C-alpha positions as CSV (number, residue, x, y, z in Angstrom):
1,M,143.7,76.2,35.9
2,S,140.3,77.4,35.0
3,S,139.1,74.2,33.8
4,Q,139.4,72.9,37.9
5,P,136.8,75.4,39.2
6,S,134.5,74.9,35.8
7,H,134.6,71.0,36.9
8,L,133.9,71.8,40.4
9,A,131.1,74.0,39.6
10,T,129.7,71.2,37.4
11,Q,130.2,68.6,40.4
12,L,128.3,70.9,42.7
13,A,125.1,71.3,40.2
14,T,125.0,67.8,40.0
15,Q,125.1,67.1,43.7
16,L,122.5,69.9,44.4
17,A,120.2,68.5,41.6
18,N,120.6,64.8,43.1
19,T,120.3,65.5,46.4
20,K,117.9,68.4,47.3
21,N,116.5,68.8,43.7
22,L,117.9,72.3,43.4
23,H,119.0,73.6,40.0
24,P,120.8,77.0,40.4
25,T,121.2,79.0,37.4
26,Q,124.6,79.6,35.7
27,Q,124.5,83.3,37.0
28,W,124.1,82.5,40.4
29,L,126.5,79.3,40.2
30,A,129.3,81.6,38.5
31,A,129.0,84.0,41.2
32,F,129.2,81.7,43.9
33,M,132.1,80.2,42.8
34,S,133.8,83.2,42.4
35,T,133.8,83.7,45.9
36,Q,135.2,80.1,47.0
37,K,138.7,78.8,47.1
38,P,139.4,76.4,44.5
39,T,140.8,74.1,46.7
40,T,137.5,73.7,48.9
41,P,136.5,70.2,49.0
42,L,133.1,69.4,47.3
43,P,131.2,68.2,50.7
44,A,132.1,71.7,52.3
45,L,131.5,73.5,49.1
46,T,128.0,71.7,48.8
47,Q,127.0,72.6,52.4
48,T,127.9,76.5,51.8
49,A,125.8,76.4,48.5
50,L,122.9,74.8,50.0
51,F,123.0,77.5,52.9
52,R,123.1,80.4,50.4
53,L,120.4,78.8,48.7
54,L,117.8,78.5,50.8
55,S,118.6,81.8,52.1
56,S,117.8,83.2,48.5
57,D,115.0,84.0,46.3
58,I,114.2,80.9,44.2
59,T,112.9,83.3,41.3
60,T,116.6,84.6,41.0
61,S,118.6,81.8,42.2
62,L,117.1,78.7,40.5
63,A,116.7,77.8,36.9
64,S,113.0,77.7,35.2
65,D,113.9,75.8,32.6
66,V,114.4,72.4,34.0
67,P,111.6,70.1,33.1
68,N,109.0,69.3,35.6
69,S,110.4,71.8,37.9
70,I,108.2,74.4,38.3
71,L,104.2,74.5,38.2
72,P,102.5,74.2,35.0
73,P,100.4,77.0,33.8
74,D,97.2,75.3,34.2
75,I,97.5,74.5,37.6
76,H,95.0,76.8,38.6
77,N,92.3,75.6,36.3
78,V,89.2,75.4,39.1
79,S,87.5,73.4,36.7
80,V,89.7,70.4,36.9
81,K,88.7,68.2,39.5
82,E,92.0,66.5,40.1
83,C,95.3,66.2,38.4
84,R,98.8,65.4,39.7
85,L,101.7,67.5,40.1
86,Q,104.8,64.7,39.4
87,G,107.6,67.3,40.2
88,P,109.8,67.5,41.9
89,V,109.1,71.1,42.0
90,V,110.9,73.2,44.5
91,V,108.7,76.3,45.9
92,Q,109.0,78.8,48.5
93,L,106.8,79.5,51.4
94,L,105.1,83.1,51.1
95,G,102.6,82.8,53.9
96,I,101.1,80.4,56.6
97,E,97.9,80.4,58.4
98,D,96.9,77.7,61.0
99,M,93.2,77.1,60.2
100,S,92.8,75.4,63.5
101,K,93.5,78.9,65.6
102,S,91.1,81.9,65.8
103,R,92.7,85.2,64.5
104,W,93.6,86.1,68.4
105,E,95.1,82.6,68.8
106,Q,97.2,83.4,65.8
107,I,98.1,86.6,66.4
108,E,99.5,85.2,70.3
109,A,101.4,82.8,68.6
110,I,103.4,85.2,66.2
111,E,104.0,87.2,69.2
112,A,105.3,84.1,71.1
113,L,107.5,83.2,68.6
114,E,108.7,86.7,68.3
115,R,109.5,86.3,72.2
116,G,111.5,83.1,71.2
117,E,108.9,81.0,72.7
118,G,107.3,77.8,71.5
119,T,104.2,75.6,72.4
120,K,104.4,72.1,73.3
121,G,100.3,71.3,73.7
122,R,99.0,74.2,75.5
123,E,102.0,74.9,77.6
124,I,104.4,77.4,76.5
125,I,108.5,76.6,76.5
126,R,111.3,78.8,75.7
127,V,113.2,77.8,72.8
128,T,116.9,78.6,72.0
129,A,119.1,78.2,68.9
130,T,121.9,75.5,69.5
131,E,125.0,75.4,67.6
132,G,124.7,73.2,64.9
133,D,121.2,74.0,64.0
134,D,120.5,74.1,60.1
135,D,119.2,77.9,58.9
136,S,115.7,76.5,58.6
137,G,115.1,79.8,60.8
138,A,112.2,78.1,61.9
139,V,110.9,77.1,65.7
140,V,108.1,75.3,64.3
141,N,104.8,75.8,66.4
142,K,103.4,72.5,66.7
143,G,100.1,71.7,68.6
144,G,98.0,73.2,65.6
145,G,97.3,72.8,62.2
146,P,95.8,71.8,59.6
147,H,97.8,75.0,57.5
148,K,97.0,76.8,54.6
149,L,100.2,77.6,52.7
150,S,100.8,80.3,50.1
151,L,103.9,79.1,47.8
152,Q,105.8,80.1,44.8
153,D,108.0,78.4,42.5
154,A,111.0,79.6,40.7
155,R,109.2,81.1,37.9
156,G,107.1,83.3,40.0
157,T,103.8,81.2,39.9
158,G,102.0,81.4,43.1
159,I,99.7,78.6,44.6
160,Y,97.8,77.8,47.7
161,G,98.3,74.5,49.5
162,I,96.5,72.5,52.4
163,E,98.1,70.5,54.9
164,L,95.9,67.1,54.7
165,K,98.5,65.5,57.6
166,D,101.1,66.9,59.5
167,I,104.0,67.7,57.7
168,K,107.5,67.9,59.8
169,G,108.8,71.5,59.6
170,V,105.1,73.3,58.9
171,G,103.8,75.5,61.3
172,L,103.2,78.9,62.3
173,G,106.9,79.0,63.3
174,T,107.8,78.3,59.6
175,S,110.1,80.7,58.2
176,I,108.8,82.7,55.1
177,G,111.2,81.6,52.3
178,C,111.4,78.1,53.5
179,K,112.1,75.7,50.7
180,M,110.0,72.9,50.2
181,V,110.1,69.9,47.4
182,L,106.9,69.0,45.7
183,K,106.3,65.3,44.1
184,N,103.6,63.7,43.1
185,V,100.9,66.1,44.9
186,V,97.2,65.7,43.9
187,V,95.9,69.3,42.9
188,A,92.3,69.6,43.6
189,R,90.6,72.5,42.1
190,G,93.8,74.3,41.8
191,V,94.9,73.6,45.4
192,L,97.9,71.4,46.4
193,L,96.8,68.8,48.8
194,M,99.9,68.3,50.9
195,E,100.8,65.5,53.1
196,P,104.5,64.0,54.5
197,A,104.7,61.6,51.4
198,N,104.5,64.3,48.7
199,T,106.0,67.3,50.5
200,T,110.0,67.3,51.8
201,V,110.8,70.5,53.9
202,L,114.2,71.7,53.1
203,G,114.4,74.8,55.4
204,G,115.7,78.2,54.9
205,K,114.4,81.8,55.5
206,I,114.3,85.1,53.3
207,E,115.0,87.6,56.5
208,V,113.4,90.3,54.7
209,L,110.2,88.9,53.7
210,H,109.9,87.0,56.9
211,R,110.1,90.3,58.9
212,A,107.4,92.1,56.7
213,W,105.1,88.9,56.8
214,K,105.0,88.7,60.8
215,E,104.3,92.5,61.0
216,N,101.9,92.5,57.8
217,R,100.0,89.4,58.9
218,K,99.5,90.9,62.5
219,V,98.0,93.9,60.9
220,E,95.7,91.9,58.6
221,L,94.5,89.8,61.7
222,K,93.9,92.6,63.8
223,A,92.0,94.6,61.1
224,A,89.8,91.5,60.3
225,I,88.9,91.2,64.0
226,E,88.0,94.9,64.3
227,A,85.9,94.5,61.0
228,S,84.2,91.5,62.4
229,E,83.4,93.7,65.9
230,R,82.0,96.3,63.7
231,T,79.7,94.0,61.6
232,A,78.4,92.3,64.7
233,R,77.5,95.7,66.6
234,S,75.8,97.0,63.5
235,S,73.9,94.0,63.4
236,T,72.3,94.2,66.7
C-alpha cells in the first residue's frame, strides 16, 4: 500500500520537472502528497501541485541542488562584459518597474490595478476575473515597458533583469511572486537581458509579498517625487 503513494510522488515530480522545469524539494513533495487521496489521477494531482507551487516561496519549495537550476555564484560580476545563463532556472518576481513611465504614472497605474482596472493603450478598461483563469494573479498592464525586474532563485540569490522585447505576462500588473523560467539568457555586467525567446512566464502570486510591495512601492515613489521637488526648490 505504501509503495503506491511513493510511486505517484515520483511520477508527479517527473511531470513537474519535464513540463514546467519545477523541482520541488522532497519535504514539500511529501507534505503535499499527505494531503492528497492516493486514488487521485496524475493529471489532476499535477494541476493541484502546480497551483500550490506557483503560490509558494521557491526558496522553501524548490530544490536548489539540481544542476543548472540556480543562478551561478559569479553572475553579479560586473567585470564580465557578457556571459550566458544556460538554465533552465526558475525565478520569482520580487519587484517590477516600468522604465517608460514617470513616477506619478507608475503610482496611477498601481492604483488603477487596485481598482480592478487595466489599460489598453491610453484607454482605461475594467478587468474582471473569469472562471477558469489560472492563478497568475496578474492583470498585466499593457502599453508600457521596457520593464526592470527584481528576481530571485530557489537559493535566494537576487538579480535584476531588463526586458529587451515585450514578454507576454510581464507588466506593472504582474503579481509579485510570479514564477518565470530563464533559459539561454545573456547576462551583461550582472544584468539579465530578457526577451520572449529566453523567458517563459509560468504565473503565480505570493499574496503577502504582493500586498507589501504595492504599498511600499507607492511610498517609495511618492518619497522620490518629494525629494526631487525639494531639490528643485533648493536649486532655484
